Backbone as a ProteinNet text record, in pm:
[ID]
protein_1_A
[PRIMARY]
MDLSAIVPLPISAADDKAAAFLPLAGEAALPRVVSALIDAVIEPGRVVVAAAQPLIDDARESLASQGFSTVSLVEVGGTGNRARCIAAALAHLDGAAFSTSHVLLHDMSQPLVSSEVRDRVVAGLHGGGGVVMPAHAVTDSVKLVDGHGSVTGTVDRSALRAVQYPRGFDVHQLAALLSRAASSEFDELAAVLAEGVRITVVDGDADGFRVELPRDLQFVEAVMGSRPPDLRGS
[TERTIARY]
14171.3	14268.1	14251.5	14193.2	14167	14283.3	14397.5	14496.2	14509.5	14542.4	14615.6	14761.3	14773.6	14925.1	14907.4	14989.8	14998.2	15145	15162.8	15283.5	15242.7	15319.5	15286	15415.4	15394.5	15465.3	15432.8	15501.6	15489	15547.5	15498.4	15557.4	15691.2	15772	15931.9	15984.8	15913.9	15979.2	16038.6	15972.3	15962.8	16097.6	16138.8	16310.8	16388	16371.8	16405.5	16340	16258.8	16137.3	16195.6	16292.5	16353	16359.9	16407	16394.8	16316.8	16193.7	16137.7	16095.9	16146.7	16169	16271.2	16418.5	16521.3	16509.2	16607.6	16626.4	16747.4	16696	16799.7	16786.9	16931.3	17006.2	16855.4	16828.7	16701.7	16592.9	16549	16400.9	16375.8	16280.5	16263.2	16216.2	16234.1	16237.4	16105.7	16015.6	15859.2	15807.5	15803.4	15780.6	15854.4	15959.2	16026.2	15976	15930.5	15835.9	15734	15608	15505.1	15469.1	15617.4	15632.4	15594.4	15672.9	15691.9	15561.8	15499.9	15392.2	15290.6	15262.4	15153.8	15158.4	15266.4	15279.4	15236.1	15233.1	15141	14999.2	14923.6	14784.1	14719.5	14782.9	14738.6	14698.7	14581.4	14513.5	14585.6	14677.9	14724.5	14634	14537.7	14429.5	14429.5	14466.8	14506.4	14642.5	14728.6	14806	14800.2	14798	14749.7	14861.7	14900.7	15030.2	14959.1	14945.2	14903.1	15015.3	14978.5	15135.6	15067.2	15162.8	15141.8	15124.6	15049.3	14995.6	15144.2	15233.7	15347.9	15397.5	15409.6	15425.9	15370.7	15234.2	15153.1	15150.5	15187.5	15208.9	15349.5	15449.3	15556.9	15525.1	15412.9	15408.9	15340.3	15253.9	15175.8	15230.9	15316	15377.7	15524.6	15561.2	15657.1	15585.9	15484.3	15418.1	15365.1	15299.4	15267.7	15388.9	15500.5	15625	15640.7	15602.2	15661	15534.6	15407.9	15287.4	15199.7	15207.6	15147.1	15021.8	14952.2	14872	14720.8	14705.4	14588.4	14641.3	14708.1	14762.8	14686	14589.8	14521	14636.5	14589.3	14681.9	14610.3	14647.4	14532.9	14638	14576.6	14611.8	14615	14692.1	14707.5	14718.8	14628.6	14649.6	14693	14658.8	14715	14842	14898.7	15013.3	15083.2	15021.2	15058.4	15169.9	15167	15251.1	15266.2	15305.1	15304	15147.2	15125.7	15005.8	14888.4	14903.4	14814.2	14792.5	14895.9	14909.7	14847.6	14885.2	14854.1	14700.1	14605.8	14494.4	14420.8	14444.5	14399.2	14397.7	14477.6	14513.4	14403.2	14376.5	14294.8	14150.7	14151.8	14018.9	13980.5	14069.1	14050.8	14004.7	14086.6	14021.8	13907.2	13859.4	13759.8	13632.4	13653.3	13545.8	13545.8	13633.4	13675.2	13566.9	13533.1	13430.8	13509.7	13620.5	13667.3	13727.2	13699.7	13742	13830.4	13892	14030	14081.2	14103	14106.2	14265.2	14380.4	14504.3	14578.6	14663.5	14739.7	14895.7	14974.1	15103.9	15127.2	15216.9	15257.7	15407.4	15460.1	15625.7	15607.9	15799.9	15842.3	15964.7	15922.2	16032.9	16192.9	16207.5	16336.4	16378	16355.4	16389.1	16339.9	16426.4	16324.4	16414.1	16458.5	16507.8	16415.3	16332.5	16216.3	16246.2	16302.3	16276	16162	16167.1	16030.9	16011.1	16122.7	16098.2	16036.9	16092	16057.7	15946.7	15875.9	15749.2	15663.4	15705	15594.5	15613.4	15709.9	15698.4	15626.1	15600.7	15510.9	15366.6	15363.9	15247.3	15182.3	15284.8	15245	15215.2	15276.1	15258.6	15095.8	15064	14926.3	14828	14860.8	14747.2	14755.7	14892.8	14901.1	14842.6	14754.1	14699.8	14727.4	14864.8	14941	14864	14835.2	14782.7	14902.7	14987	15098.4	15238.7	15275.3	15411.5	15516.6	15606.6	15727.9	15853.4	15929.8	16069.1	16160.9	16277.3	16348.5	16505.7	16643.5	16725.8	16836.1	16916	17012.6	17100.3	17163.1	17238.2	17380.5	17479.1	17591	17719.2	17669.9	17767.2	17807.3	17941.5	18014	17910.7	17825.6	17774.9	17807.3	17859.4	17920.6	17800.9	17836.8	17813.3	17922.2	17832.3	17906.5	17860.6	17946.8	17886.7	17896.9	17816	17800.6	17903.8	18040.2	18176.3	18210.3	18147.7	18143.7	18296.3	18318.9	18422	18322.6	18394.5	18351.2	18360.2	18278.8	18225.9	18229.2	18171.7	18145.6	18103.2	18074.3	18012.6	17912.3	17776.9	17632.6	17634.3	17587.7	17566.9	17470.9	17496.1	17464.5	17332.5	17342.3	17297.9	17141	17094.4	16958.3	16892.3	17008.3	16948.7	16916.7	16808.3	16742.5	16677.6	16771.2	16689.1	16555.5	16430.6	16316.1	16295.9	16231.8	16225.4	16097.4	16068.1	15947.9	15964.6	15853.1	15741.3	15674.4	15590.2	15514.4	15383.5	15324.6	15169.6	15094.6	15000	14873.6	14733.7	14681.6	14525	14491	14398.2	14339.5	14283.8	14214.2	14146.1	14237.2	14317.8	14492.2	14518.6	14594.1	14616.5	14571.2	14456.1	14355.2	14369.1	14341.2	14349.1	14447.2	14582.9	14692.4	14734.7	14649.8	14691.3	14611.6	14476	14370.4	14451.8	14534.3	14549.3	14712.8	14787.5	14911.4	14938.5	15018.9	15056.7	15143.5	15235	15313.1	15238.7	15278.3	15219.3	15323.1	15413	15509.5	15457.8	15400.6	15348.8	15445.7	15496.8	15614.1	15526.3	15484.8	15429.9	15452.5	15602.2	15636.5	15668.8	15694.8	15702.8	15509.6	15441.6	15311.3	15259	15299.6	15258.8	15360	15472.6	15517.4	15445.5	15449.5	15388.9	15220.7	15168.7	15029.1	15056.9	15188.7	15222.5	15114.4	15103.9	15049.1	15185.5	15118.2	15184.1	15245.4	15386.7	15446.2	15477.6	15427.7	15505.2	15617.5	15698.7	15850.4	15876.7	15874.1	15942.8	16083.9	16172.1	16327.8	16325	16424.9	16443.2	16566.6	16602.8	16720.4	16837.9	16956.9	17046.8	17064	16984.9	16946	16843.1	16793.6	16661.3	16695.1	16778.7	16888.3	16760.5	16787.5	16736.6	16851.8	16773.5	16841.6	16812.8	16903	16899.9	16874.7	16795.2	16838.6	16795.2	16912.2	17026.5	17143.9	17181.4	17283.9	17339.9	17262.7	17312.4	17308.9	17257.7	17257.3	17360.3	17499.8	17578.1	17606.3	17580	17586.1	17479.1	17372.6	17248.4	17257.1	17295.9	17314.1	17429.6	17529.9	17673.6	17617.1	17518.1	17442.5	17382.5	17333.8	17245	17307.8	17418.8	17489.1	17595.3	17576.6	17653.2	17555.1	17430.3	17316.1	17345.1	17333.9	17312.9	17157.7	17227.7	17180.9	17000.7	16946.6	16815.1	16742.2	16840.7	16785	16815.3	16863.7	16886	16786.9	16680.7	16561	16500.8	16508.4	16439.6	16525.5
13034.7	12907.7	12984.7	12870.3	12868.7	12812.9	12883.7	12797.6	12793.9	12671.7	12622.6	12609.6	12560.9	12475.8	12350.8	12302.8	12182.5	12128.2	12110.5	12061.7	11979.9	11872.4	11728.1	11733.1	11729.5	11668.5	11509	11415.6	11242.6	11231.3	11145.4	11060	11010	11013.7	10984.4	11087.7	11233.8	11336.7	11345.4	11276.5	11258.5	11157.5	11087.9	11054.8	11152.3	11301.4	11407.2	11495.4	11513.1	11595.6	11718.7	11799.7	11930.1	11963.9	11867.8	11869.4	11994.3	11998.4	12065.7	12227.3	12206	12347.6	12409.3	12328.3	12394.2	12523.9	12614.2	12747.3	12781.9	12802.9	12833.7	12960.5	13016.5	13152.7	13259.3	13178.1	13272	13237.8	13148.5	13126.6	12992.3	12899	12785.2	12729.5	12587	12545.2	12590.5	12515	12526.2	12633	12754.3	12876	12953.8	12925.5	12980.2	12908.6	12790.1	12709.2	12812.4	12782.6	12846.1	12979.2	13078.3	13210.8	13211	13163.1	13161.3	13128.3	13003.1	12952.1	13068.2	13137.8	13225.2	13335.4	13368.2	13482.6	13470.6	13273.5	13272	13250	13192	13167.3	13289.8	13363.3	13498.5	13499.5	13399.2	13383.7	13276.4	13315.8	13187	13100.8	13082.3	12971.8	12898.5	12929	12843.4	12749.9	12773.1	12667	12607.5	12450.6	12342.5	12248.8	12282.8	12192.5	12063.2	11948.5	11833	11782.7	11774.6	11720.4	11567.5	11488.2	11376.9	11405.9	11334.3	11383.1	11411.4	11336.6	11367.8	11491	11557.4	11693.4	11812.7	11783.4	11866.1	11984.2	11964.2	12096	12172	12107.9	12157.1	12251.9	12201.6	12294.6	12407.8	12412.6	12499.3	12600.6	12530.4	12680.6	12762.3	12653.7	12720.5	12809.5	12797.5	12844.2	13002.9	12988.2	13092.5	13174.3	13137.9	13217.3	13334.5	13271.6	13382.5	13422.2	13434.5	13514.6	13385.3	13293.2	13255.1	13110.4	13172.8	13105.2	13096.1	13152.4	13134.6	13065.1	12982.9	12854.6	12745.1	12663.4	12569.1	12472.6	12423.5	12320.7	12204.6	12107.2	11953	11851.3	11777.5	11690.2	11543.9	11501.5	11328.9	11235.7	11150.4	11024.9	10937.7	10819.2	10685.1	10695.7	10610	10588.7	10723.3	10844.3	10946.2	10952.7	10872.8	10872.4	10966.6	10997.8	11114.1	11110.7	10972.7	10975.4	11032.1	10977.4	11028.5	11151	11190.7	11325.2	11450.4	11364.2	11438	11459.5	11310	11278.6	11387	11417.1	11496.4	11627.9	11638.3	11802.1	11809	11750.3	11731.9	11739.5	11650.7	11622.4	11786.5	11838.4	11975.2	12062.9	12071.6	12177	12127.8	12060.2	12011.2	12068.7	12053.1	12104.5	12249.8	12322.9	12462.8	12551.7	12670.2	12794.5	12793.8	12785.8	12862.6	12743	12770.6	12645.3	12646.1	12511.5	12511.7	12418.4	12459.7	12386.1	12322.1	12392.3	12383.4	12359.8	12297.7	12285.7	12313.9	12318.8	12328	12225.9	12176	12067.4	12070.5	12089.5	12119.7	11974.1	12028.6	11886.8	12002.9	11926.1	11980.9	11906.8	11832.7	11778.7	11911.3	12019.4	12110.7	12237.7	12317.5	12444.5	12545.8	12595.1	12701	12691.8	12725.7	12814.9	12922.5	12934.3	13035.7	13086.8	13163.3	13274.2	13267.8	13273.7	13271.6	13126.1	13020.2	12863.3	12862.6	12911.8	12889	12981.8	13104	13177.6	13110.2	13049.6	12980.5	12844.3	12775.7	12678.9	12699.5	12831.9	12900.6	12935.3	12972.8	13014	12891	12789	12657.7	12615.7	12607.3	12610.5	12676.2	12806.7	12890	12846	12823.5	12776.6	12670.4	12609.2	12518.1	12328.3	12354.3	12186	12153.9	12031.4	11973.3	11931.7	11901.3	11853.9	11928.1	12019.4	12126.4	12113.6	12074.1	12043.7	12118.2	12168.8	12239.6	12164.1	12166.8	12072.2	12144.4	12071	12157.5	12071.6	12104.8	12065.1	11977.5	11867.9	11798.6	11832.3	11893.7	11923.8	11830.8	11753.5	11637.6	11564.5	11483	11392.4	11300.4	11173.8	11067.5	10941.4	10853.7	10764.8	10596.6	10542	10376.5	10318.6	10236	10118	9983.4	9852.8	9732.9	9675.2	9535.2	9487.6	9477.3	9498	9464.6	9580	9729.1	9838.9	9912.2	9841.7	9939.3	9985.6	10128.8	10210.6	10188	10152.8	10101.2	10201.4	10386.2	10441.2	10587.3	10669.1	10815.4	10836.3	10833.6	10856.1	11024	11027.3	11147.7	11243.7	11356.9	11426	11563.1	11533.1	11662.8	11653.5	11498.6	11511.4	11487.7	11477	11430.2	11609.7	11570.5	11699.9	11662.2	11729.1	11699.6	11774.8	11680	11728.1	11792.2	11924.6	11966.4	12025.9	12103.8	12168.3	12319.2	12391.8	12307.2	12262.3	12160.4	12081.9	12117	12153.9	12211.9	12081.4	12100.3	12003.7	12057.5	11991	12005.6	11926.2	11987.2	11919.6	11756.3	11746.7	11643	11528.5	11604	11480.5	11452	11530.7	11486.6	11374.1	11409.6	11305.2	11173.1	11176	11032.4	10983.7	11036.6	10953	10895.7	10993.1	10964	10840.8	10825.9	10733.3	10589.6	10604.8	10473.2	10410.6	10508.8	10475	10351.4	10299.8	10187.8	10203.6	10321	10308.9	10383.1	10401.6	10478.7	10602.4	10602.6	10728.5	10816.1	10775.1	10838.4	10931	10889.7	10962.1	11013.6	11138.4	11183.5	11187.9	11220.9	11182.7	11045.2	10961.3	10783	10790.1	10803.3	10784.1	10872.3	10974.8	11084.2	10950	10944	10868.3	10722.1	10688.5	10542.3	10528.8	10648.7	10656	10731.7	10776.4	10831.4	10975.2	11044.4	11175.7	11267.8	11353.4	11480.9	11564.6	11588.2	11713.7	11809.8	11932.8	12039.2	12096.2	12091.8	12109.3	12274.7	12313.4	12473.5	12474.1	12574.6	12585.8	12574.4	12529.4	12508.3	12609.1	12566.5	12654.1	12567.4	12634.3	12565.5	12516.3	12587.4	12609.2	12504.9	12465.7	12349.5	12217.8	12223.4	12092.8	11986.6	11907.5	11819.9	11814	11837.9	11850.1	11716.5	11703.6	11601.8	11687.7	11765.6	11881.1	11701.7	11776.3	11866.4	11845.5	11728.5	11690.9	11829.3	11882.4	11979.4	12103.1	12149.1	12276.4	12355.4	12353.2	12424.9	12437	12366.5	12385.7	12457.5	12443.4	12524.7	12645.1	12681.9	12845.5	12888.3	12827.2	12843.5	12873.7	12826.1	12893.5	12972	12976.4	13103.5	13230.2	13233.5	13338.9	13392.1	13292	13338.2	13429.4	13438	13508.2	13639.8	13738	13859.6	13901.2	13997.8	14044	14043.2	14073	14084.6	13958.2	13871.8	13707.4	13618.4	13645.1	13533.5	13507	13565	13511.3	13422.6	13352.5	13245.3	13142
8889.8	8962.3	9138.8	9232.3	9371.7	9390.6	9474.2	9506.4	9654.6	9707.7	9832.6	9890.5	9935.9	9986.7	10098.4	10079.6	10182.3	10217.5	10354.7	10390.2	10486.5	10432.5	10534.6	10623.5	10776.2	10864.7	10911.6	10831.2	10881.9	11000.7	11039.4	11188	11155.9	11024.5	11017.2	11087.4	11048	11108.3	11268	11323.9	11521.6	11500.6	11416.9	11453.7	11495.5	11465.4	11522.2	11529.8	11645.4	11648.2	11624.9	11659.9	11627.5	11484.3	11385.9	11241.3	11168.4	11160.9	11095.8	11175.3	11313.2	11423.6	11417.3	11372.9	11406.3	11369.6	11403	11388.7	11226.5	11117.7	11039.8	11014.5	11037.1	11064.9	11156.7	11239.5	11329.3	11285.4	11202.5	11174.6	11139.5	11244.5	11207.5	11063.7	11049.2	10884.8	10867.1	10930.8	10910.9	10898.8	10969.1	10958.1	10851.1	10776.2	10665.6	10528.8	10561.6	10423.6	10441	10519.1	10556.9	10492.2	10534.7	10489.1	10364	10250.8	10120.7	10066.1	10104	10067.7	10035.3	10185.4	10172.2	10100.7	10047.4	9959.8	9806.4	9787.7	9673.9	9666.1	9803.1	9816.2	9897.7	9923	9994.8	10130.2	10158.7	10274.4	10371.7	10497.3	10570.8	10584.2	10574.5	10615.6	10528.6	10384.5	10287.5	10276.8	10353.1	10382.4	10515.9	10443.9	10568.1	10567.6	10725.7	10769.7	10845.6	10795.2	10817.7	10937.4	11034.7	11106	11201.6	11211.6	11290.2	11425.6	11507.4	11635.1	11700.4	11741.2	11816	11799.6	11658.9	11616.2	11634.4	11639.3	11703.5	11752.6	11870.5	11944.8	11922.2	11884.7	11820.3	11710.6	11620.7	11512.6	11544.1	11639	11635.6	11747	11822	11886.1	11777.5	11692.7	11613.2	11491.2	11474.7	11387.1	11433.3	11600.3	11625.8	11667.6	11699.1	11695.8	11603.5	11511.5	11397.9	11356.5	11417.8	11361.8	11249	11239.3	11175.3	11235.4	11347.2	11445.6	11373.1	11246.6	11155.9	11030.6	11047.3	10923.3	10942.1	10873.2	10965.7	10959.5	11064	11104.8	11151.4	11071.1	11118.5	11185.3	11288.2	11367	11298.7	11257.3	11200	11280.6	11296.7	11406.7	11358	11403.4	11355	11305	11208.5	11155.4	11167.7	11091.6	11073.7	10983.2	10851.7	10786.6	10686.6	10549.2	10453.9	10375.5	10355.6	10253.5	10351.2	10480.1	10560.8	10569.8	10575.6	10633.3	10458.3	10368.5	10235	10225.7	10294.1	10250.1	10360.3	10453.1	10615.8	10517.6	10466	10414.4	10353.2	10218.2	10107.6	10154.4	10252.8	10343.4	10415.2	10439.7	10519.4	10406.7	10311.3	10183.9	10162.1	10118.2	10056	10161	10285.6	10409.7	10445.9	10372	10379	10337	10378.3	10354.6	10170.3	10192.3	10034.1	9943.2	9837.7	9708.9	9686.5	9663.6	9619.4	9457.6	9342.4	9251.7	9215.1	9277.2	9273.2	9410.7	9406.6	9552.4	9524.2	9608	9587.3	9696.9	9672.5	9779.1	9801	9924.3	9957.4	10040.8	10105.7	10158.7	10260.4	10417.3	10459.8	10441.9	10353.7	10308.1	10231.5	10145.6	10142.2	10192.8	10292.3	10386.9	10300	10178.9	10139.4	9998.2	9996.9	9921.3	9844.3	9696	9620.4	9575.9	9588.3	9540.7	9406	9343.5	9168	9138.3	9181.7	9154.9	9193.1	9301.2	9361	9246	9204.8	9142.5	9000.7	8950.1	8831.2	8814.1	8928	8928.6	8919.8	8994.4	9001.1	8850.2	8791.5	8623.2	8577.8	8568	8512.5	8536	8680.3	8688.4	8620.5	8632.5	8568.2	8409.3	8379.1	8198	8137.3	8285.4	8222.5	8262.7	8326.5	8374	8484.5	8469.4	8568.4	8700.7	8670.7	8726.1	8707	8774.5	8766.4	8840.3	8819	8916.5	8836.5	8951	8921.2	8911.5	8842.3	8833.6	8800	8850.5	8821.1	8738.6	8672.5	8584.9	8675.7	8678.4	8743	8723.4	8814.4	8747.2	8811.9	8895.5	8957.4	8832.5	8875.1	8752.1	8842	8738.7	8778.8	8733.4	8792.9	8769.2	8777.3	8690.1	8692.2	8754.6	8872.7	8949.3	8935.9	8900.3	8910.7	9071.5	9047.4	9196.6	9267.5	9223.1	9302.4	9328.9	9301.4	9349.3	9250.3	9146	9061.1	8938.4	8924.5	8846	8691.6	8628.7	8490.2	8344.5	8406	8304.7	8384.4	8305.9	8305.4	8250.1	8325.7	8316.4	8220.9	8075.6	8026.4	8117.4	8144.6	8274	8193.4	8040.4	7998.6	8027.2	7994.4	8036.7	8148.6	8298	8377.8	8482.2	8581	8619.6	8790.9	8864.5	9018.3	9026.5	9049.3	9079.5	9250.8	9210.3	9363	9403.6	9507	9540.5	9564.6	9567.3	9567.2	9417.4	9448.9	9307.3	9325.6	9191.5	9186.7	9114.5	9165.6	9140.8	9111.5	8986.4	9016.1	9126	9206.9	9355.3	9321.6	9199.9	9169.9	9128.8	9040.9	9006.9	9142.2	9216.7	9352.5	9427.8	9452.8	9512.1	9446.8	9285.4	9264	9264.5	9268.9	9237.6	9403.6	9508.1	9668.8	9662.5	9611	9608.3	9608	9497.6	9425.8	9498.6	9564.5	9591.7	9698	9641.4	9705.3	9800.5	9844.8	9951.5	10081.4	10216	10279.3	10286.1	10226.2	10194.4	10064.2	10007.1	9872.7	9815.3	9703.5	9615.1	9481.7	9493.5	9425.2	9276.8	9253.9	9153.2	9105.6	9191.6	9098.8	9065.8	9126.1	9098.7	8978.7	8957.4	8825.5	8729.8	8739.8	8639.1	8580	8711.1	8681.1	8619.1	8627.7	8529.1	8402.8	8374.9	8221.1	8243.3	8363.7	8409.1	8347.8	8260	8166.2	8293.6	8302.3	8405.4	8336.9	8362.7	8314.5	8396.7	8326.8	8385.4	8410.3	8518.1	8496.1	8594	8547.8	8614.1	8752.3	8795.3	8944.7	8995.4	9072.9	9114.9	9213.7	9249.8	9272.5	9401.5	9456.7	9655.3	9667.7	9584.2	9620.1	9626.3	9722.7	9763.5	9875.5	9866.9	9953	10097.4	10205.3	10308.9	10480.2	10527.9	10663.2	10762.3	10839.6	10960.5	11096	11163.1	11213.4	11165.9	11070.4	11033.7	10922.5	10836.7	10749.3	10756.3	10905.3	10950	10903.2	10934.6	10933.5	10772.2	10644.9	10517.9	10469.2	10537.3	10487.2	10528.1	10643.4	10693.9	10624.6	10585.4	10482.8	10347.1	10296.8	10188.9	10178.2	10283	10316	10362	10414	10434.5	10281.6	10201.8	10084.2	9969.7	10032	9927.7	9976.1	9854.4	9888.8	9990.7	10054.5	10199	10180.1	10053.4	10025.2	10035.5	9975.8	9940.6	10064.7	10161.1	10321.8	10371.4	10339.3	10414	10363.9	10267.7	10177.6	10166.1
[MASK]
++++++++++++++++++++++++++++++++++++++++++++++++++++++++++++++++++++++++++++++++++++++++++++++++++++++++++++++++++++++++++++++++++++++++++++++++++++++++++++++++++++++++++++++++++++++++++++++++++++++++++++++++++++++++++++++++++++++++++

């Protein structure tokens, strides 16, 4: 298996250009994510950060500041949406000197990357999964609410899971899903479900939650600070 990784930085992130580059406990979110992915793919050039044009200079500076200047940085013009970013990354990998059979797809909405979850996704790909996604049990009480805002019942959460990142794909499977995408934002989970593609599910992690930076900065740093010292960097 020839593994690479993709981190899209779409134009929507330009609403707050600092989000992907905001320090989390001293290290910006983007190089923090890239560092975890490099550990899986070994070669820095196999990690492709596909950034919308307004974000490219900040992305380059952020990566270089942490010694990741050899990561593949692809500038995405035009609308710079998520679909275009992923397509640009796939095109870059297709033309690279090395071959890629599988990819890890990450999203900056989940800046804390568990090495254990990452390794479980990679193991799922090694085991023959064409689409591998980590999922964590939903522990919150989930309620049904009617059109008037009244609570009408409680959802049985025993079968509910929150799907996380990174997500693993056979590279041809991801390219095919993207080619048929109806939305420029491209929700790969929705695309997989719509086409009935089998998903190999691996255990996720309690820290694999979605965040909105900078709004959630203090919360994320509090979570990181609660970890044992040897895990605070991830």
